[in-house]
C-alpha positions as CSV (number, residue, x, y, z in Angstrom):
1,M,0.0,0.0,0.0
2,Q,2.8,2.4,0.9
3,N,4.6,1.5,-2.3
4,M,1.5,2.3,-4.4
5,L,1.1,5.6,-2.6
6,I,4.7,6.6,-3.4
7,K,4.1,5.8,-7.1
8,V,1.0,7.9,-7.2
9,L,2.7,10.8,-5.5
10,V,5.6,10.6,-7.9
11,F,3.2,10.5,-10.9
12,L,1.3,13.6,-9.5
13,A,4.6,15.4,-9.1
14,L,5.5,14.8,-12.7
15,I,2.3,15.9,-14.3
16,P,3.2,19.6,-14.4
17,S,6.5,18.8,-16.2
18,F,4.6,16.9,-18.9
19,A,2.3,19.9,-19.4
20,M,5.1,22.4,-19.6
21,A,7.2,20.3,-22.0
22,K,4.6,20.8,-24.8
23,D,4.7,24.6,-24.6
24,E,8.5,24.9,-24.6
25,Q,10.3,25.6,-27.8
26,P,13.8,24.2,-28.4
27,I,16.5,26.8,-28.1
28,K,18.1,27.3,-31.5
29,I,21.8,28.0,-31.3
30,D,23.7,29.3,-34.3
31,P,26.7,26.9,-34.7
32,L,28.8,29.8,-36.2
33,S,28.5,31.7,-32.9
34,L,30.1,28.8,-31.0
35,Y,33.6,29.3,-29.7
36,A,36.7,27.6,-31.2
37,R,40.3,27.7,-30.4
38,T,42.4,28.9,-33.3
39,V,45.1,26.3,-33.0
40,Y,45.4,24.6,-36.4
41,P,47.0,21.2,-37.1
42,E,50.4,21.2,-38.8
43,D,48.9,20.1,-42.2
44,V,46.6,23.2,-42.3
45,K,48.4,25.6,-44.6
46,T,45.8,27.6,-46.5
47,V,42.8,29.8,-45.6
48,G,40.6,27.0,-47.1
49,D,42.1,24.3,-45.0
50,A,41.7,26.4,-41.8
51,A,38.1,27.3,-42.7
52,R,37.2,23.6,-43.3
53,Y,38.9,22.8,-40.0
54,L,36.8,25.4,-38.1
55,L,33.6,24.5,-39.9
56,E,33.9,20.7,-39.4
57,P,31.9,20.5,-36.1
58,T,29.2,23.0,-37.2
59,G,27.6,21.1,-40.0
60,Y,28.4,23.9,-42.5
61,Q,30.4,23.2,-45.6
62,L,32.8,25.5,-47.4
63,V,31.9,26.0,-51.0
64,V,34.4,27.5,-53.5
65,V,32.9,26.4,-56.8
66,Y,29.5,27.2,-58.3
67,P,27.2,28.5,-56.7
68,A,30.0,30.3,-54.8
69,P,31.3,33.7,-55.9
70,K,34.0,33.5,-58.6
71,D,36.7,34.9,-56.4
72,A,36.2,32.3,-53.6
73,V,38.8,30.0,-55.1
74,D,41.5,32.7,-54.9
75,M,40.7,33.4,-51.3
76,Y,40.6,29.6,-50.5
77,Q,44.1,29.1,-51.8
78,R,45.8,32.0,-49.9
79,K,48.2,31.2,-47.1
80,I,46.9,31.7,-43.6
81,P,47.7,35.3,-42.5
82,P,50.0,35.8,-39.5
83,I,47.2,37.5,-37.5
84,A,45.1,34.3,-37.8
85,K,47.9,32.1,-36.5
86,I,47.7,33.7,-33.0
87,H,46.2,31.2,-30.6
88,R,43.0,32.4,-29.0
89,T,39.4,31.4,-28.4
90,M,36.7,33.2,-30.4
91,P,33.4,32.6,-32.2
92,I,33.8,30.6,-35.4
93,I,32.4,33.4,-37.5
94,D,35.0,35.8,-36.2
95,A,37.8,33.3,-36.8
96,L,36.6,33.0,-40.4
97,Q,36.6,36.7,-40.8
98,I,40.2,37.0,-39.5
99,L,41.2,34.3,-42.0
100,I,39.9,36.1,-45.0
101,G,40.6,39.7,-43.8
102,N,38.2,42.5,-42.7
103,D,37.9,43.9,-46.2
104,N,36.3,40.6,-47.5
105,W,32.9,39.1,-47.1
106,I,31.6,35.8,-45.7
107,V,28.7,34.5,-47.7
108,I,26.3,32.3,-45.7
109,D,23.5,30.1,-46.9
110,R,21.8,29.1,-43.6
111,N,19.1,27.0,-45.2
112,N,21.6,24.7,-46.9
113,K,24.4,25.2,-44.4
114,L,26.9,26.5,-47.0
115,I,29.6,29.1,-46.5
116,S,31.8,30.9,-49.1
117,F,34.0,33.9,-49.3
118,S,33.9,37.0,-51.6
119,E,36.0,40.1,-52.1
120,N,32.8,41.9,-53.2
121,K,29.6,42.5,-51.3
122,S,26.9,40.4,-52.8
């Protein structure tokens, strides 16, 4: 009898949590706003290699051929600038911007999870 009473009390205590679970919306986190440490493996030599390394855990893919801007290939093949080699922790989107330079643009397709670079605002 006491065991049954405990089960009923536990069930009654859980009822409000079942009601609240329906109303709550999942929190959407932008994977590009997550923090990464800018320490690259030794085999990462170009901006494209570093960008792919940073994007790997986010689910985004780096695109440098069509439908990417035409100048994306040039940016992809550049050597990593010295300022981007400084070891620090920052949002992934900021690390990408440092890789390509402040005068260039990051092109983001959030629906298809694609990222590219451009020298021109598009």
